[in-house]
C-alpha positions as CSV (number, residue, x, y, z in Angstrom):
1,M,0.0,0.0,0.0
2,I,1.2,3.5,-0.8
3,E,0.1,6.1,1.7
4,F,0.1,9.9,1.5
5,S,-0.7,12.4,4.2
6,G,-1.1,16.1,4.3
7,T,-1.8,18.8,6.8
8,G,-3.3,22.2,6.1
9,T,-4.7,25.1,8.1
10,S,-8.2,23.8,7.8
11,L,-7.9,20.1,7.0
12,D,-5.8,17.0,7.7
13,G,-5.9,14.3,5.1
14,Q,-4.6,10.8,4.4
15,A,-4.9,8.9,1.1
16,G,-4.0,5.3,0.3
17,I,-3.6,3.3,-2.9
18,D,-3.5,-0.4,-2.8
19,L,-3.0,-2.9,-5.7
20,M,-4.0,-6.5,-5.2
21,A,-3.3,-9.2,-7.7
22,L,-6.4,-11.3,-8.3
23,A,-5.2,-13.4,-11.2
24,A,-2.5,-13.3,-13.9
25,R,-4.4,-10.7,-15.9
26,R,-6.4,-9.1,-13.1
27,T,-5.5,-6.5,-10.5
28,R,-7.8,-4.7,-8.0
29,L,-7.1,-1.0,-7.3
30,S,-8.4,0.3,-4.0
31,V,-8.2,4.0,-3.1
32,T,-9.0,5.4,0.3
33,L,-9.3,9.1,1.4
34,D,-9.7,10.3,4.9
35,L,-10.2,14.0,5.6
36,K,-10.5,15.6,9.1
37,P,-11.6,19.1,9.5
38,K,-9.9,21.6,11.8
39,S,-12.4,24.4,11.4
40,I,-16.1,25.1,11.1
41,G,-15.6,26.1,7.4
42,A,-13.9,22.8,6.7
43,R,-16.7,21.0,8.4
44,V,-19.2,22.7,6.0
45,I,-17.1,21.8,3.0
46,L,-16.8,18.1,4.1
47,Q,-20.6,18.0,4.7
48,S,-21.2,19.2,1.2
49,L,-18.8,16.5,-0.1
50,R,-20.7,13.8,1.9
51,L,-23.9,14.9,0.3
52,A,-22.4,14.6,-3.2
53,K,-20.5,11.4,-2.4
54,A,-22.3,9.1,-4.9
55,R,-21.8,11.5,-7.8
56,L,-18.1,12.1,-6.8
57,N,-17.5,8.4,-6.5
58,R,-19.0,7.8,-9.9
59,R,-16.9,10.5,-11.5
60,F,-13.7,9.3,-9.8
61,S,-14.4,5.7,-10.9
62,D,-14.9,6.8,-14.5
63,R,-11.6,8.7,-14.4
64,V,-9.7,5.8,-12.9
65,L,-11.2,3.5,-15.5
66,Q,-10.1,5.8,-18.2
67,L,-6.5,6.0,-16.8
68,C,-6.3,2.2,-16.4
69,T,-7.5,1.7,-20.0
70,E,-4.9,4.1,-21.2
71,I,-2.1,2.4,-19.2
72,E,-3.2,-1.0,-20.5
73,A,-3.2,0.3,-24.1
74,R,0.3,1.7,-23.7
75,Y,1.5,-1.6,-22.2
76,H,0.1,-3.6,-25.1
77,Q,1.6,-1.1,-27.6
78,S,5.0,-1.4,-26.0
79,T,5.0,-5.2,-26.0
80,R,4.1,-5.4,-29.7
81,G,7.1,-3.4,-30.8
């Protein structure tokens, strides 16, 4: 697992990326994000993010899928010559 952490004036955050081999041609990518507010303003922002969580998760999943597809295409292109 690769972990990142950051501290700001209003938020503390930690993110993690984990790759798990499922089979010879399958890998599961897991991403975690934990944000902790330090101020009232940050609490309001995090509450807004919680309300939009389903939409944000869908957009994030779409972007990760796009990135994975691009990486896979580059890999296949490099192995062909």
